[in-house]
C-alpha positions in Angstrom: 34.1 16.3 -34.9 36.4 16.3 -31.9 38.5 19.4 -31.3 42.3 19.1 -31.8 42.8 19.0 -28.0 40.2 16.2 -27.5 41.8 14.0 -30.2 45.0 14.1 -28.2 43.4 12.9 -25.0 44.2 9.3 -24.3 42.0 7.1 -22.1 45.0 6.8 -19.7 45.2 10.6 -19.3 41.4 10.9 -19.0 41.3 8.3 -16.3 44.2 10.1 -14.5 42.3 13.4 -14.6 39.1 11.8 -13.3 41.0 10.0 -10.5 42.7 13.3 -9.5 39.3 15.1 -9.3 37.8 12.3 -7.4 40.7 12.2 -4.9 40.6 16.0 -4.4 36.9 16.2 -3.8 36.5 13.0 -1.7 39.6 14.0 0.3 39.9 11.4 3.1 36.5 9.8 2.6 36.7 6.0 2.3 33.6 5.8 0.1 32.3 7.7 -2.9 28.8 6.9 -1.8 26.5 9.9 -2.3 29.2 12.0 -3.9 28.5 11.4 -7.6 27.0 14.9 -8.2 29.9 16.7 -6.4 32.6 14.9 -8.4 30.8 14.9 -11.8 29.8 18.6 -11.7 33.4 19.7 -11.1 34.9 17.2 -13.5 32.5 17.9 -16.4 33.3 21.6 -16.1 37.0 21.0 -16.3 36.8 18.6 -19.2 34.8 21.1 -21.2 37.4 23.8 -20.3 40.2 21.6 -21.8 38.1 20.8 -24.9 36.7 17.4 -24.1 33.0 17.1 -25.0 31.2 15.6 -22.1 27.7 15.8 -20.6 26.6 15.1 -17.1 23.7 12.6 -17.0 21.4 11.9 -14.1 20.1 8.4 -14.1 16.9 7.4 -12.3 17.7 4.4 -10.2 14.4 4.2 -8.3 13.8 0.7 -9.7 17.2 -0.5 -8.5 17.2 -2.5 -5.2 18.4 -0.5 -2.3 18.2 3.1 -1.3 19.5 4.6 -4.6 17.2 7.1 -6.3 19.5 8.7 -8.8 23.1 8.6 -10.0 25.3 11.2 -11.8 27.9 10.2 -14.4 29.5 11.6 -17.6 28.6 10.7 -21.1 31.5 11.3 -23.5 31.1 12.3 -27.2 31.8 8.7 -28.3 28.9 7.6 -26.0 31.1 5.9 -23.5 30.5 6.4 -19.8 33.0 8.1 -17.5 31.9 7.4 -13.9 34.2 8.7 -11.2 32.2 7.2 -8.4 31.3 3.8 -9.9 32.7 1.9 -6.9 29.8 3.0 -4.7 27.8 0.1 -6.3 29.3 -2.7 -4.4 27.3 -5.4 -6.2 28.7 -4.5 -9.6 32.4 -4.8 -8.5 33.5 -1.7 -10.5 36.8 0.2 -10.2 36.7 3.6 -8.4 36.7 5.3 -11.8 35.0 3.5 -14.7 35.5 4.3 -18.4 33.7 2.2 -20.9 30.4 1.2 -22.4 27.4 2.4 -20.4 26.3 -0.1 -17.8 22.5 -0.5 -18.0 22.1 -1.0 -14.2 23.5 2.5 -13.4 24.0 4.5 -16.6 20.5 5.1 -17.8 19.6 7.8 -20.2 16.3 9.6 -20.3 13.6 7.3 -21.6 15.4 4.2 -20.3 18.0 4.0 -23.1 21.7 3.3 -22.5 
């Protein structure tokens, strides 16, 4: 059961928090490429601090075309993905911060489940 604080968290506020973390960590970088761990590690710690149940997930992307080997993103208690560096996958045309159902191409759980 979600804590009292997490029940009050709206998607809009959660996205705002994720965008602020992303902006602060990426600073003046034009791309989030290769920064998923740095952004997610800081963000998951803060979300837990404010009572939001989230887990950092490392997806194995070695089967994906290109140079990607892994990708870090956050899994929320309702099983949605919060991905503060989703825009690094140009072929998927995602927003800089993605919140929604896990995307099988990049949000892979252990054992290949999404």
